[in-house]
N, C-alpha and C positions, 0 to 999 in steps of 0.2 A: 785728517782729510786735509788732502792735498790737490791741487792739480795747475798744469802748468799754465801760464798763460799764455795763449796763442788764438789765433785767429779761427774760429767755426768752435771754439768750446762751448761743450753744450751740457757738461752735467760737473759735480764737485767730489765724484764718488771714486777718484781714480786714486788708485794709490802708487804714486809715482818717487821715484829720486830726486834731488832737489838739481842737484848736477851745477848749480852755479845760474841756472837758469830762472828768471822770473816767474815766482810764482804767487798764487792765492790758495790761501789754506783757512780751513773752518774748525776752529774747535770750542767743544762747550765746556763751561764756567770749571765743573769739576776737572778737565782733561788741562786746563791752563798752566796752572803751578807745575804738572810734572815734565809737560811738554813746551813749554815758554820760560821756564823761569832762566834762561841763559842771555834771555833778551836783554840790550842795555838799559832800557827804561822800565824795566819787568814790575818793579815797587809802584812806580806811575800807575802802568795800566790796573795793578790788582787792585788798586784803590777806585778806579773806575767800576769795580766788577761789581759793587756790593749795592743792595738794594735801593740806599738811602739817596746814591749818585745815579742810578741810571732811570733816569726818570726824564730828563731832556736830550736834545741834542747839543753838542759839544763838541769842540776842535782843541787840543792843546798842542802847540807847535814847539818841538824840543829840536836839539840838534839831530839832524840827520833823521829825523822822525816826526810822524804826526800821531797821537794818542788822542781819541776820544769817543763818545758814545750817540748811538741812533736809537730813538724810539719813534717806530711811525706806526701812524693809525690805520687800523685796517677800516678799511673803507665800508665794507658790509656791518661793522659793529662797531663804530670811532668810542661808545662810550665804555663798552668790556675787552673789545681787542687791539689789542699792540704786539709789534715785531720789537723785539728789545735786543739790540746786541751793542760789542762793544768792538772798535780795530784796531789796528795798530798798523800806522806804514812806514815802509822801507823803502830805499831803491829800487830793490828787487823781490820784496816782498810784503804784501797786502793778506793781512792775518783778520779773520773775523772771528770772535766771540760767540758765542749763540748762548741764551740764558734759557730759551720755553723751546727750541727744539724746532721753530718756525721758520728760522733764517735760512738752513738749507734749502727749501723749498722754495722759499721768497726768491734765493738768489736762482736758482733753476730755472725758474717760470722767466724772471726779466734775460736770460742765459738763451733759454731756448724763442724769446722776442727780439733778441740779435739785435737789441739795442745797445751794449755794453761793447765799448772801446776795449781791445785785448793787446793792443802793443806793448805796455806795460804797467806795473801797479798803479804809477800816476793818472795815466790815461784812463785805466779801468774806474779807478775811486771816482774822479770825475766824472765820466761819463753811467757810473751806479747812483750818484748825486741826482745827476742829471733826470735820471730814469723814472726816479723816486716822485717827481712832477708832471711826469711825461704826460700823461690823461687827466690831471689834476684839475683844468680848465673844464673839461667835459664835465667833471664829477660835478663842480660846483653849478656847472648851465643845469644840469637835471635836479640839483637841488634847490635853483632856482623854479624852477618847473613846479619840483613838489611843496614849495610854498605857496607858488600862485594856483593852486589845487586846493592849498586849505584857505587862501584869499575867498575864492569860491564858492566853498561847502561853505561858511561863514552861518549861511539862516538854515542849512539843511544838518550840521553836525551838530550831535549832542553838546551843549555847553563844555562839558566836562572832560568829555574825549577830545575835541579840538584843543584845548586847553594844555592837556597831557602832551599832543601831540606836537604843538606849537616849544611848547616848552624844551623835548624831546630833541626837537629841530634846533633851537640856540644853544644847548648843550653840547651837539654832536658841533655844531661850527665854533663854538669857542675853544673846543679841541682843537680844530684844522687851524685856528686863528693862532694858539698859543704855539703849535707845531711850525706853522709857515715863520710867526717871529723867531724861534728858536735854528731855524735853517737859515734865514738870512744873516743872525749873529755869525753864524757860524760860517758860511761863505765868505761876509766882510773880512773874518780874521785869516781863511785860506787866501783869498785875496792878499791881503796885506803881504802875505807870504815872508816873516819874520824872520825865520831862518834859513832865508833863501834854499828851502829843500823842494818845490818844484820850479819848470823853467820860468823862463819870461815872460810865455806868453799865456802862460796860465793863470795868471795875475788878472788878464780883459775876460778868462774865461768865467774865472770864478764873478767876476761883478755882474758879465752878463747874464749870470745862471742868478744871481741875488736880487737884480733886476727885476728877473722873471717870476721868481719866488715873491716880490714884491708886490705885483699884481697880481698875485694870488691872495697875498695877506690882505692885498683893500677890496679884492671882492667877497672875501671873506666876512671883513668890516661892513659892508652893503648890505650882506645877506642876514648879516646878522641885527643890523637896522630895520632890515623889511620883515622881520621876523619878528623884531619888535612892535612894529607897525602892525601887525598881524593881530598880535595879541590886545594891543590896544583899541583896534577896531570890536575884538572880540566882547571886548569886558565894555566898550561903549554900547554897542547890540543889548548886552546884559542887563546894563543899566536902565538901558532905555526902557525893554520889557518890564525891568522892577517899575519904574515910573506909571508906566501903562498899566500894571495890574496895581500899584496904590492908587491911581487916578481913578481907574474903575469901582475899586471900593470905597475912598471917598464919595462918587457921586452916588452908589448903592445907599452908603450910611447916610449923605444927605437927603438923601428921597423919601426915607423913613424916620428920619428923625421928627417931622411934622405930624406923622401917624402916630408916632411914640407919647408926642405931645399930649395930642388929644386922648389917646386911651390913657394916659395916665392923668390925666385933666378929669374926666368922665367917670373913672376909677374908685375918686372918693366919694367918701359913705357920707354924704351929706345929706339931708332929706328935703331941704326947701333947696333944690337945685328945677326951675323949672323947666327943660330940657327933656326931664324925665318924665314929665305929668304927659308931654305930648304926643299925642298917638302918631306922628310921623319923624318923632327926630330920628330915629332910626337910620331911616331913608336916608334923612337928611344929614346925617352923618357919613352916611357912605357917599353920598353925591359931593360933599364938602373933600373929602379923601381923596376921590377922583380926580376932583378940581384940583386939588394941590400937588397932586402927582403928575399930572397932566402937563400945568403950568411951568412944574421943574424940569421936566423933561424936555418943555419946547424952551426954556431958558439954557440948559445944559446942550442942548443942540447946537442954539444960534450961536454959543460962546466956542464951540467945537472941543467939547469935554466931552462928547458922545458922538 
């Protein structure tokens, strides 16, 4: 799948001859060996196509080309959805290799948004990386609002449900935290321009992009700490509820302990217990029990235990 790099390009499905013009090309992993085996560094590119390699974002500067991989989390489902691709950048040729069949739609979506600079492969590649994080600050701000809703619902949400939500949120943030770290490392390598592949001004472009990603990285770290605080607050509330329950059980046990002592005392089978012969002993014992309970309740309330 190939198209010219030109202003206003909107799709990747045009089959056109290269004619020496800058091109954007998209292939599946299965087609790579048949279509791209004549590339100067195809052996390096093919090593990146293994499942163990296509796990993170990276860039490798080689003579007259840049080779690497991109693993982009799906914002709708970051724990399960990822767009995985490899790329090969030459002076007049940018090649994307699609693993899961989602790269074409992803690129088309970016092209329709008119955020990509199609002057040449280098500008297209840089604007593509820039477009990856174009709306991420708004995404993180929405994530912060989501955490704020969790915090406000601490008293109303079921403990297990809230714990699952916070845990899932922290895991999603960890995905983006790692993603931004990889992009920063990648942009730093590209800004150094060790093979002098990019024009001079691109060093500042990649350095600026790295700083932008660094701010996203820091914001993600803050949100992870916020999620951890919500989890700790939730655990504190659970502990408080458990303490209150244990305190109530302790008070109830303490109230009935003297009564159990009395019933046990007068349950002994001794013949010469004078209270057993008294006609008012039963009512006296009832009154004594009521008095003991009343004194205990008064004392516990005075201490703030009830």
